Biotite code that builds the C-alpha atoms (Angstrom):
import biotite.structure as struc

atoms = struc.array([
    struc.Atom([10.015, 18.567, 25.879], chain_id="A", res_id=1, res_name="MET", atom_name="CA", element="C"),
    struc.Atom([11.946, 21.515, 27.313], chain_id="A", res_id=2, res_name="THR", atom_name="CA", element="C"),
    struc.Atom([14.093, 21.746, 30.425], chain_id="A", res_id=3, res_name="ALA", atom_name="CA", element="C"),
    struc.Atom([11.484, 24.148, 31.785], chain_id="A", res_id=4, res_name="ASP", atom_name="CA", element="C"),
    struc.Atom([8.838, 21.415, 31.539], chain_id="A", res_id=5, res_name="THR", atom_name="CA", element="C"),
    struc.Atom([10.955, 18.990, 33.539], chain_id="A", res_id=6, res_name="LEU", atom_name="CA", element="C"),
    struc.Atom([11.768, 21.617, 36.154], chain_id="A", res_id=7, res_name="GLN", atom_name="CA", element="C"),
    struc.Atom([8.125, 22.631, 36.467], chain_id="A", res_id=8, res_name="THR", atom_name="CA", element="C"),
    struc.Atom([7.030, 19.041, 37.070], chain_id="A", res_id=9, res_name="ARG", atom_name="CA", element="C"),
    struc.Atom([9.826, 18.421, 39.557], chain_id="A", res_id=10, res_name="LEU", atom_name="CA", element="C"),
    struc.Atom([8.695, 21.495, 41.482], chain_id="A", res_id=11, res_name="GLN", atom_name="CA", element="C"),
    struc.Atom([5.096, 20.296, 41.362], chain_id="A", res_id=12, res_name="ALA", atom_name="CA", element="C"),
    struc.Atom([6.123, 17.109, 43.172], chain_id="A", res_id=13, res_name="VAL", atom_name="CA", element="C"),
    struc.Atom([8.059, 19.068, 45.787], chain_id="A", res_id=14, res_name="ASP", atom_name="CA", element="C"),
    struc.Atom([5.166, 21.475, 46.329], chain_id="A", res_id=15, res_name="GLN", atom_name="CA", element="C"),
    struc.Atom([2.285, 18.981, 46.396], chain_id="A", res_id=16, res_name="ALA", atom_name="CA", element="C"),
    struc.Atom([0.157, 19.718, 49.473], chain_id="A", res_id=17, res_name="ASP", atom_name="CA", element="C"),
    struc.Atom([-2.120, 16.673, 49.535], chain_id="A", res_id=18, res_name="SER", atom_name="CA", element="C"),
    struc.Atom([-1.958, 12.971, 48.759], chain_id="A", res_id=19, res_name="ALA", atom_name="CA", element="C"),
    struc.Atom([-4.027, 13.462, 45.616], chain_id="A", res_id=20, res_name="ARG", atom_name="CA", element="C"),
    struc.Atom([-1.917, 16.392, 44.439], chain_id="A", res_id=21, res_name="ALA", atom_name="CA", element="C"),
    struc.Atom([1.173, 14.267, 44.922], chain_id="A", res_id=22, res_name="MET", atom_name="CA", element="C"),
    struc.Atom([-0.248, 11.462, 42.781], chain_id="A", res_id=23, res_name="ILE", atom_name="CA", element="C"),
    struc.Atom([-1.155, 13.885, 39.979], chain_id="A", res_id=24, res_name="VAL", atom_name="CA", element="C"),
    struc.Atom([2.268, 15.533, 40.126], chain_id="A", res_id=25, res_name="ALA", atom_name="CA", element="C"),
    struc.Atom([4.154, 12.227, 40.076], chain_id="A", res_id=26, res_name="VAL", atom_name="CA", element="C"),
    struc.Atom([2.042, 10.899, 37.211], chain_id="A", res_id=27, res_name="GLU", atom_name="CA", element="C"),
    struc.Atom([2.853, 14.023, 35.183], chain_id="A", res_id=28, res_name="ALA", atom_name="CA", element="C"),
    struc.Atom([6.553, 13.746, 35.982], chain_id="A", res_id=29, res_name="LEU", atom_name="CA", element="C"),
    struc.Atom([6.659, 10.023, 35.182], chain_id="A", res_id=30, res_name="ALA", atom_name="CA", element="C"),
    struc.Atom([4.979, 10.635, 31.837], chain_id="A", res_id=31, res_name="ALA", atom_name="CA", element="C"),
    struc.Atom([8.043, 12.559, 30.660], chain_id="A", res_id=32, res_name="LEU", atom_name="CA", element="C"),
    struc.Atom([10.200, 9.399, 30.825], chain_id="A", res_id=33, res_name="GLN", atom_name="CA", element="C"),
    struc.Atom([13.142, 11.735, 31.422], chain_id="A", res_id=34, res_name="ASP", atom_name="CA", element="C"),
    struc.Atom([16.351, 10.656, 33.145], chain_id="A", res_id=35, res_name="GLU", atom_name="CA", element="C"),
    struc.Atom([16.331, 13.961, 34.979], chain_id="A", res_id=36, res_name="GLY", atom_name="CA", element="C"),
    struc.Atom([13.312, 12.717, 36.938], chain_id="A", res_id=37, res_name="ALA", atom_name="CA", element="C"),
    struc.Atom([15.030, 9.590, 38.283], chain_id="A", res_id=38, res_name="ILE", atom_name="CA", element="C"),
    struc.Atom([16.154, 10.897, 41.668], chain_id="A", res_id=39, res_name="ASP", atom_name="CA", element="C"),
    struc.Atom([12.789, 12.449, 42.454], chain_id="A", res_id=40, res_name="THR", atom_name="CA", element="C"),
    struc.Atom([10.880, 9.345, 41.387], chain_id="A", res_id=41, res_name="LEU", atom_name="CA", element="C"),
    struc.Atom([13.128, 7.183, 43.564], chain_id="A", res_id=42, res_name="ILE", atom_name="CA", element="C"),
    struc.Atom([12.501, 9.503, 46.499], chain_id="A", res_id=43, res_name="ARG", atom_name="CA", element="C"),
    struc.Atom([8.735, 9.129, 45.988], chain_id="A", res_id=44, res_name="VAL", atom_name="CA", element="C"),
    struc.Atom([9.059, 5.363, 46.510], chain_id="A", res_id=45, res_name="LEU", atom_name="CA", element="C"),
    struc.Atom([9.697, 6.096, 50.180], chain_id="A", res_id=46, res_name="GLY", atom_name="CA", element="C"),
    struc.Atom([6.634, 8.273, 50.711], chain_id="A", res_id=47, res_name="TYR", atom_name="CA", element="C"),
    struc.Atom([3.571, 6.911, 52.455], chain_id="A", res_id=48, res_name="ASN", atom_name="CA", element="C"),
    struc.Atom([1.509, 7.320, 49.295], chain_id="A", res_id=49, res_name="ASN", atom_name="CA", element="C"),
    struc.Atom([0.882, 4.071, 47.386], chain_id="A", res_id=50, res_name="PRO", atom_name="CA", element="C"),
    struc.Atom([-0.752, 5.831, 44.430], chain_id="A", res_id=51, res_name="GLY", atom_name="CA", element="C"),
    struc.Atom([2.262, 8.063, 43.932], chain_id="A", res_id=52, res_name="ALA", atom_name="CA", element="C"),
    struc.Atom([4.598, 5.082, 44.375], chain_id="A", res_id=53, res_name="ALA", atom_name="CA", element="C"),
    struc.Atom([2.785, 3.157, 41.634], chain_id="A", res_id=54, res_name="VAL", atom_name="CA", element="C"),
    struc.Atom([3.183, 6.114, 39.278], chain_id="A", res_id=55, res_name="ALA", atom_name="CA", element="C"),
    struc.Atom([6.861, 6.412, 40.210], chain_id="A", res_id=56, res_name="ALA", atom_name="CA", element="C"),
    struc.Atom([7.412, 2.696, 39.576], chain_id="A", res_id=57, res_name="VAL", atom_name="CA", element="C"),
    struc.Atom([5.828, 2.988, 36.132], chain_id="A", res_id=58, res_name="ASP", atom_name="CA", element="C"),
    struc.Atom([7.946, 6.026, 35.315], chain_id="A", res_id=59, res_name="GLY", atom_name="CA", element="C"),
    struc.Atom([11.190, 4.397, 36.418], chain_id="A", res_id=60, res_name="LEU", atom_name="CA", element="C"),
    struc.Atom([10.452, 1.230, 34.463], chain_id="A", res_id=61, res_name="ILE", atom_name="CA", element="C"),
    struc.Atom([9.785, 3.334, 31.369], chain_id="A", res_id=62, res_name="ALA", atom_name="CA", element="C"),
    struc.Atom([13.150, 5.078, 31.780], chain_id="A", res_id=63, res_name="ILE", atom_name="CA", element="C"),
    struc.Atom([14.825, 1.680, 31.965], chain_id="A", res_id=64, res_name="GLY", atom_name="CA", element="C"),
    struc.Atom([18.502, 0.925, 32.486], chain_id="A", res_id=65, res_name="THR", atom_name="CA", element="C"),
    struc.Atom([19.541, 4.352, 33.820], chain_id="A", res_id=66, res_name="PRO", atom_name="CA", element="C"),
    struc.Atom([16.857, 4.039, 36.500], chain_id="A", res_id=67, res_name="ALA", atom_name="CA", element="C"),
    struc.Atom([18.114, 0.573, 37.448], chain_id="A", res_id=68, res_name="ALA", atom_name="CA", element="C"),
    struc.Atom([21.649, 1.924, 37.775], chain_id="A", res_id=69, res_name="SER", atom_name="CA", element="C"),
    struc.Atom([20.470, 4.656, 40.141], chain_id="A", res_id=70, res_name="ALA", atom_name="CA", element="C"),
    struc.Atom([18.312, 2.305, 42.197], chain_id="A", res_id=71, res_name="LEU", atom_name="CA", element="C"),
    struc.Atom([21.163, -0.116, 42.767], chain_id="A", res_id=72, res_name="LEU", atom_name="CA", element="C"),
    struc.Atom([23.074, 2.651, 44.553], chain_id="A", res_id=73, res_name="THR", atom_name="CA", element="C"),
    struc.Atom([20.140, 4.293, 46.319], chain_id="A", res_id=74, res_name="GLN", atom_name="CA", element="C"),
    struc.Atom([17.883, 1.521, 47.651], chain_id="A", res_id=75, res_name="ILE", atom_name="CA", element="C"),
    struc.Atom([16.875, 2.327, 51.220], chain_id="A", res_id=76, res_name="ASP", atom_name="CA", element="C"),
    struc.Atom([18.014, -0.452, 53.541], chain_id="A", res_id=77, res_name="GLY", atom_name="CA", element="C"),
    struc.Atom([15.646, 0.602, 56.338], chain_id="A", res_id=78, res_name="TYR", atom_name="CA", element="C"),
    struc.Atom([12.415, 1.620, 54.614], chain_id="A", res_id=79, res_name="ASN", atom_name="CA", element="C"),
    struc.Atom([10.840, -1.723, 53.713], chain_id="A", res_id=80, res_name="TYR", atom_name="CA", element="C"),
    struc.Atom([8.045, -0.138, 51.714], chain_id="A", res_id=81, res_name="GLY", atom_name="CA", element="C"),
    struc.Atom([10.542, 1.742, 49.575], chain_id="A", res_id=82, res_name="ALA", atom_name="CA", element="C"),
    struc.Atom([12.575, -1.432, 49.047], chain_id="A", res_id=83, res_name="ARG", atom_name="CA", element="C"),
    struc.Atom([9.502, -3.323, 47.903], chain_id="A", res_id=84, res_name="ALA", atom_name="CA", element="C"),
    struc.Atom([8.660, -0.634, 45.352], chain_id="A", res_id=85, res_name="TRP", atom_name="CA", element="C"),
    struc.Atom([12.303, -0.468, 44.227], chain_id="A", res_id=86, res_name="ALA", atom_name="CA", element="C"),
    struc.Atom([12.406, -4.198, 43.674], chain_id="A", res_id=87, res_name="LEU", atom_name="CA", element="C"),
    struc.Atom([9.248, -3.927, 41.578], chain_id="A", res_id=88, res_name="ARG", atom_name="CA", element="C"),
    struc.Atom([11.123, -1.444, 39.409], chain_id="A", res_id=89, res_name="VAL", atom_name="CA", element="C"),
    struc.Atom([14.170, -3.700, 39.094], chain_id="A", res_id=90, res_name="LEU", atom_name="CA", element="C"),
    struc.Atom([11.902, -6.624, 38.250], chain_id="A", res_id=91, res_name="ALA", atom_name="CA", element="C"),
    struc.Atom([10.059, -4.573, 35.658], chain_id="A", res_id=92, res_name="GLY", atom_name="CA", element="C"),
    struc.Atom([13.294, -3.467, 34.016], chain_id="A", res_id=93, res_name="ILE", atom_name="CA", element="C"),
    struc.Atom([14.874, -6.911, 34.386], chain_id="A", res_id=94, res_name="GLY", atom_name="CA", element="C"),
    struc.Atom([18.422, -5.582, 34.523], chain_id="A", res_id=95, res_name="ASP", atom_name="CA", element="C"),
    struc.Atom([20.643, -8.559, 35.460], chain_id="A", res_id=96, res_name="PRO", atom_name="CA", element="C"),
    struc.Atom([22.923, -6.289, 37.496], chain_id="A", res_id=97, res_name="ARG", atom_name="CA", element="C"),
    struc.Atom([20.214, -6.401, 40.152], chain_id="A", res_id=98, res_name="GLY", atom_name="CA", element="C"),
    struc.Atom([20.224, -10.199, 40.314], chain_id="A", res_id=99, res_name="LEU", atom_name="CA", element="C"),
    struc.Atom([22.402, -10.655, 43.399], chain_id="A", res_id=100, res_name="ASP", atom_name="CA", element="C"),
    struc.Atom([20.346, -8.122, 45.347], chain_id="A", res_id=101, res_name="LEU", atom_name="CA", element="C"),
    struc.Atom([17.094, -9.744, 44.290], chain_id="A", res_id=102, res_name="ILE", atom_name="CA", element="C"),
    struc.Atom([18.397, -13.223, 45.163], chain_id="A", res_id=103, res_name="LEU", atom_name="CA", element="C"),
    struc.Atom([19.458, -12.180, 48.655], chain_id="A", res_id=104, res_name="ALA", atom_name="CA", element="C"),
    struc.Atom([16.258, -10.256, 49.244], chain_id="A", res_id=105, res_name="THR", atom_name="CA", element="C"),
    struc.Atom([13.975, -13.089, 48.156], chain_id="A", res_id=106, res_name="ALA", atom_name="CA", element="C"),
    struc.Atom([15.603, -15.470, 50.603], chain_id="A", res_id=107, res_name="ALA", atom_name="CA", element="C"),
    struc.Atom([16.449, -13.277, 53.556], chain_id="A", res_id=108, res_name="GLU", atom_name="CA", element="C"),
    struc.Atom([14.537, -10.004, 53.802], chain_id="A", res_id=109, res_name="ASP", atom_name="CA", element="C"),
    struc.Atom([12.526, -9.324, 56.948], chain_id="A", res_id=110, res_name="PHE", atom_name="CA", element="C"),
    struc.Atom([9.538, -7.911, 55.082], chain_id="A", res_id=111, res_name="SER", atom_name="CA", element="C"),
    struc.Atom([7.194, -10.336, 53.337], chain_id="A", res_id=112, res_name="LEU", atom_name="CA", element="C"),
    struc.Atom([6.234, -7.689, 50.764], chain_id="A", res_id=113, res_name="SER", atom_name="CA", element="C"),
    struc.Atom([9.897, -7.245, 49.837], chain_id="A", res_id=114, res_name="VAL", atom_name="CA", element="C"),
    struc.Atom([10.491, -11.021, 49.623], chain_id="A", res_id=115, res_name="ARG", atom_name="CA", element="C"),
    struc.Atom([7.405, -11.324, 47.440], chain_id="A", res_id=116, res_name="ARG", atom_name="CA", element="C"),
    struc.Atom([8.549, -8.586, 45.046], chain_id="A", res_id=117, res_name="ALA", atom_name="CA", element="C"),
    struc.Atom([11.997, -10.141, 44.814], chain_id="A", res_id=118, res_name="ALA", atom_name="CA", element="C"),
    struc.Atom([10.750, -13.684, 44.209], chain_id="A", res_id=119, res_name="ALA", atom_name="CA", element="C"),
    struc.Atom([8.455, -12.567, 41.428], chain_id="A", res_id=120, res_name="ARG", atom_name="CA", element="C"),
    struc.Atom([11.219, -10.432, 39.926], chain_id="A", res_id=121, res_name="GLY", atom_name="CA", element="C"),
    struc.Atom([13.555, -13.388, 39.514], chain_id="A", res_id=122, res_name="LEU", atom_name="CA", element="C"),
    struc.Atom([11.309, -14.624, 36.730], chain_id="A", res_id=123, res_name="GLY", atom_name="CA", element="C"),
    struc.Atom([11.688, -11.411, 34.738], chain_id="A", res_id=124, res_name="SER", atom_name="CA", element="C"),
    struc.Atom([15.441, -10.970, 34.383], chain_id="A", res_id=125, res_name="ILE", atom_name="CA", element="C"),
    struc.Atom([16.677, -10.056, 30.884], chain_id="A", res_id=126, res_name="GLN", atom_name="CA", element="C"),
    struc.Atom([18.865, -13.126, 30.588], chain_id="A", res_id=127, res_name="TRP", atom_name="CA", element="C"),
    struc.Atom([19.799, -12.249, 27.012], chain_id="A", res_id=128, res_name="GLU", atom_name="CA", element="C"),
    struc.Atom([22.029, -9.487, 28.362], chain_id="A", res_id=129, res_name="GLN", atom_name="CA", element="C"),
    struc.Atom([24.381, -12.168, 29.747], chain_id="A", res_id=130, res_name="LEU", atom_name="CA", element="C"),
    struc.Atom([26.721, -14.436, 27.832], chain_id="A", res_id=131, res_name="ASP", atom_name="CA", element="C"),
    struc.Atom([25.894, -18.137, 27.806], chain_id="A", res_id=132, res_name="GLU", atom_name="CA", element="C"),
    struc.Atom([28.099, -19.181, 30.725], chain_id="A", res_id=133, res_name="ALA", atom_name="CA", element="C"),
    struc.Atom([27.028, -16.278, 32.936], chain_id="A", res_id=134, res_name="ALA", atom_name="CA", element="C"),
    struc.Atom([23.397, -16.840, 32.001], chain_id="A", res_id=135, res_name="CYS", atom_name="CA", element="C"),
    struc.Atom([23.462, -20.504, 32.975], chain_id="A", res_id=136, res_name="GLN", atom_name="CA", element="C"),
    struc.Atom([25.148, -19.701, 36.274], chain_id="A", res_id=137, res_name="GLN", atom_name="CA", element="C"),
    struc.Atom([22.660, -16.923, 37.020], chain_id="A", res_id=138, res_name="ALA", atom_name="CA", element="C"),
    struc.Atom([19.640, -19.044, 36.157], chain_id="A", res_id=139, res_name="GLN", atom_name="CA", element="C"),
    struc.Atom([21.007, -21.813, 38.379], chain_id="A", res_id=140, res_name="THR", atom_name="CA", element="C"),
    struc.Atom([21.276, -19.390, 41.297], chain_id="A", res_id=141, res_name="LYS", atom_name="CA", element="C"),
    struc.Atom([17.760, -18.120, 40.644], chain_id="A", res_id=142, res_name="ALA", atom_name="CA", element="C"),
    struc.Atom([16.391, -21.654, 40.500], chain_id="A", res_id=143, res_name="LYS", atom_name="CA", element="C"),
    struc.Atom([18.101, -22.684, 43.728], chain_id="A", res_id=144, res_name="GLU", atom_name="CA", element="C"),
    struc.Atom([16.924, -19.587, 45.582], chain_id="A", res_id=145, res_name="THR", atom_name="CA", element="C"),
    struc.Atom([13.333, -19.900, 44.401], chain_id="A", res_id=146, res_name="LEU", atom_name="CA", element="C"),
    struc.Atom([13.153, -23.576, 45.353], chain_id="A", res_id=147, res_name="LEU", atom_name="CA", element="C"),
    struc.Atom([14.059, -22.499, 48.891], chain_id="A", res_id=148, res_name="LYS", atom_name="CA", element="C"),
    struc.Atom([11.544, -19.653, 48.819], chain_id="A", res_id=149, res_name="VAL", atom_name="CA", element="C"),
    struc.Atom([8.828, -22.175, 47.918], chain_id="A", res_id=150, res_name="LEU", atom_name="CA", element="C"),
    struc.Atom([8.977, -23.113, 51.618], chain_id="A", res_id=151, res_name="LYS", atom_name="CA", element="C"),
    struc.Atom([8.527, -19.547, 52.869], chain_id="A", res_id=152, res_name="ASP", atom_name="CA", element="C"),
    struc.Atom([6.032, -19.384, 55.795], chain_id="A", res_id=153, res_name="PRO", atom_name="CA", element="C"),
    struc.Atom([3.965, -16.708, 54.009], chain_id="A", res_id=154, res_name="GLU", atom_name="CA", element="C"),
    struc.Atom([1.754, -18.036, 51.230], chain_id="A", res_id=155, res_name="TRP", atom_name="CA", element="C"),
    struc.Atom([1.953, -14.819, 49.177], chain_id="A", res_id=156, res_name="VAL", atom_name="CA", element="C"),
    struc.Atom([5.728, -15.235, 49.017], chain_id="A", res_id=157, res_name="VAL", atom_name="CA", element="C"),
    struc.Atom([5.395, -18.889, 47.991], chain_id="A", res_id=158, res_name="ARG", atom_name="CA", element="C"),
    struc.Atom([2.932, -17.810, 45.302], chain_id="A", res_id=159, res_name="TYR", atom_name="CA", element="C"),
    struc.Atom([5.453, -15.259, 44.003], chain_id="A", res_id=160, res_name="ALA", atom_name="CA", element="C"),
    struc.Atom([8.164, -17.947, 44.024], chain_id="A", res_id=161, res_name="ALA", atom_name="CA", element="C"),
    struc.Atom([5.971, -20.116, 41.802], chain_id="A", res_id=162, res_name="VAL", atom_name="CA", element="C"),
    struc.Atom([5.604, -17.216, 39.364], chain_id="A", res_id=163, res_name="VAL", atom_name="CA", element="C"),
    struc.Atom([9.342, -16.632, 39.451], chain_id="A", res_id=164, res_name="GLY", atom_name="CA", element="C"),
    struc.Atom([10.107, -20.307, 38.867], chain_id="A", res_id=165, res_name="LEU", atom_name="CA", element="C"),
    struc.Atom([7.845, -20.393, 35.847], chain_id="A", res_id=166, res_name="GLN", atom_name="CA", element="C"),
    struc.Atom([9.759, -17.451, 34.400], chain_id="A", res_id=167, res_name="GLY", atom_name="CA", element="C"),
    struc.Atom([13.141, -19.041, 35.087], chain_id="A", res_id=168, res_name="VAL", atom_name="CA", element="C"),
    struc.Atom([11.964, -22.375, 33.703], chain_id="A", res_id=169, res_name="GLY", atom_name="CA", element="C"),
    struc.Atom([10.672, -20.766, 30.523], chain_id="A", res_id=170, res_name="THR", atom_name="CA", element="C"),
    struc.Atom([13.983, -18.953, 30.057], chain_id="A", res_id=171, res_name="ALA", atom_name="CA", element="C"),
    struc.Atom([15.976, -22.127, 30.747], chain_id="A", res_id=172, res_name="ALA", atom_name="CA", element="C"),
    struc.Atom([13.993, -23.982, 28.086], chain_id="A", res_id=173, res_name="ILE", atom_name="CA", element="C"),
    struc.Atom([14.616, -21.189, 25.582], chain_id="A", res_id=174, res_name="ALA", atom_name="CA", element="C"),
    struc.Atom([18.349, -21.284, 26.392], chain_id="A", res_id=175, res_name="CYS", atom_name="CA", element="C"),
    struc.Atom([18.375, -25.104, 26.240], chain_id="A", res_id=176, res_name="GLN", atom_name="CA", element="C"),
    struc.Atom([19.588, -25.409, 29.833], chain_id="A", res_id=177, res_name="PHE", atom_name="CA", element="C"),
    struc.Atom([17.471, -28.510, 30.220], chain_id="A", res_id=178, res_name="THR", atom_name="CA", element="C"),
    struc.Atom([19.162, -29.683, 33.437], chain_id="A", res_id=179, res_name="ASP", atom_name="CA", element="C"),
    struc.Atom([17.538, -26.745, 35.241], chain_id="A", res_id=180, res_name="LEU", atom_name="CA", element="C"),
    struc.Atom([13.994, -27.618, 34.237], chain_id="A", res_id=181, res_name="VAL", atom_name="CA", element="C"),
    struc.Atom([13.448, -30.936, 36.030], chain_id="A", res_id=182, res_name="ASP", atom_name="CA", element="C"),
    struc.Atom([14.192, -29.545, 39.536], chain_id="A", res_id=183, res_name="PRO", atom_name="CA", element="C"),
    struc.Atom([11.834, -26.656, 38.812], chain_id="A", res_id=184, res_name="ILE", atom_name="CA", element="C"),
    struc.Atom([9.087, -29.053, 37.780], chain_id="A", res_id=185, res_name="ALA", atom_name="CA", element="C"),
    struc.Atom([9.700, -31.152, 40.892], chain_id="A", res_id=186, res_name="GLU", atom_name="CA", element="C"),
    struc.Atom([9.432, -28.083, 43.099], chain_id="A", res_id=187, res_name="GLY", atom_name="CA", element="C"),
    struc.Atom([6.141, -27.139, 41.477], chain_id="A", res_id=188, res_name="LEU", atom_name="CA", element="C"),
    struc.Atom([4.789, -30.669, 41.939], chain_id="A", res_id=189, res_name="ARG", atom_name="CA", element="C"),
    struc.Atom([5.717, -30.487, 45.610], chain_id="A", res_id=190, res_name="ASP", atom_name="CA", element="C"),
    struc.Atom([3.658, -27.297, 46.014], chain_id="A", res_id=191, res_name="ARG", atom_name="CA", element="C"),
    struc.Atom([0.721, -28.880, 44.207], chain_id="A", res_id=192, res_name="ILE", atom_name="CA", element="C"),
    struc.Atom([0.675, -31.830, 46.601], chain_id="A", res_id=193, res_name="SER", atom_name="CA", element="C"),
    struc.Atom([1.976, -30.284, 49.812], chain_id="A", res_id=194, res_name="GLN", atom_name="CA", element="C"),
    struc.Atom([1.008, -26.617, 50.003], chain_id="A", res_id=195, res_name="ASP", atom_name="CA", element="C"),
    struc.Atom([-1.795, -25.770, 52.413], chain_id="A", res_id=196, res_name="ASP", atom_name="CA", element="C"),
    struc.Atom([-3.046, -22.802, 50.358], chain_id="A", res_id=197, res_name="THR", atom_name="CA", element="C"),
    struc.Atom([-5.265, -23.494, 47.359], chain_id="A", res_id=198, res_name="LEU", atom_name="CA", element="C"),
    struc.Atom([-4.089, -20.389, 45.500], chain_id="A", res_id=199, res_name="ALA", atom_name="CA", element="C"),
    struc.Atom([-0.485, -21.606, 45.615], chain_id="A", res_id=200, res_name="VAL", atom_name="CA", element="C"),
    struc.Atom([-1.487, -25.114, 44.561], chain_id="A", res_id=201, res_name="GLN", atom_name="CA", element="C"),
    struc.Atom([-3.487, -23.782, 41.621], chain_id="A", res_id=202, res_name="SER", atom_name="CA", element="C"),
    struc.Atom([-0.770, -21.373, 40.484], chain_id="A", res_id=203, res_name="ARG", atom_name="CA", element="C"),
    struc.Atom([1.825, -24.153, 40.672], chain_id="A", res_id=204, res_name="ALA", atom_name="CA", element="C"),
    struc.Atom([-0.409, -26.419, 38.615], chain_id="A", res_id=205, res_name="GLN", atom_name="CA", element="C"),
    struc.Atom([-0.781, -23.747, 35.946], chain_id="A", res_id=206, res_name="TRP", atom_name="CA", element="C"),
    struc.Atom([2.973, -23.045, 35.924], chain_id="A", res_id=207, res_name="ALA", atom_name="CA", element="C"),
    struc.Atom([3.717, -26.734, 35.530], chain_id="A", res_id=208, res_name="LEU", atom_name="CA", element="C"),
    struc.Atom([1.255, -26.968, 32.642], chain_id="A", res_id=209, res_name="SER", atom_name="CA", element="C"),
    struc.Atom([3.103, -24.152, 30.865], chain_id="A", res_id=210, res_name="GLN", atom_name="CA", element="C"),
    struc.Atom([6.408, -25.979, 31.234], chain_id="A", res_id=211, res_name="LEU", atom_name="CA", element="C"),
    struc.Atom([5.012, -29.505, 30.745], chain_id="A", res_id=212, res_name="SER", atom_name="CA", element="C"),
    struc.Atom([5.709, -29.877, 27.005], chain_id="A", res_id=213, res_name="PRO", atom_name="CA", element="C"),
    struc.Atom([9.411, -29.821, 27.942], chain_id="A", res_id=214, res_name="LYS", atom_name="CA", element="C"),
    struc.Atom([9.340, -31.699, 31.230], chain_id="A", res_id=215, res_name="VAL", atom_name="CA", element="C"),
])
């Protein structure tokens, strides 16, 4: 790939004159997986164009750690749609530097779509990037936050918390942090018996079945 190719595709995004043209331009830019596209792809997350945002998310995830670094300094605190897309990127990359942001967002954010993205993302952190002590502490924080999010008033957020807890529980088992697993299992059992939404009950039952050999 040449610098001219990157510049041409950046210009195509800037010059797109319709929603469809924007999607095509962002898809082409994302396909380069070039760090030079990061700022433009992040900017696209704030546009009112879900198709383009999906393409931007995929491109940023493919770029990986450099994209996570940029997002952590550029996340829009006021555009809830952009934050939700950004958190999907951080979840997809799994960079543990985003953990504190994801924890706070899952528990406190105003937007249910942002809380949902954050809760799901907590199950996808690359725990292996942390040393043993830091990993155990981080997984404990994730577990505690997700157990609280299991009581969120919005069922889609509770569903995402179940997914996140399964991910944390699976990682805790792999790391032999067995003291984390029983509270996770108990939280899942509570959703199975107490949740008023069948989808959450069913997802919790499946998550528990995946952890059950160890709990």
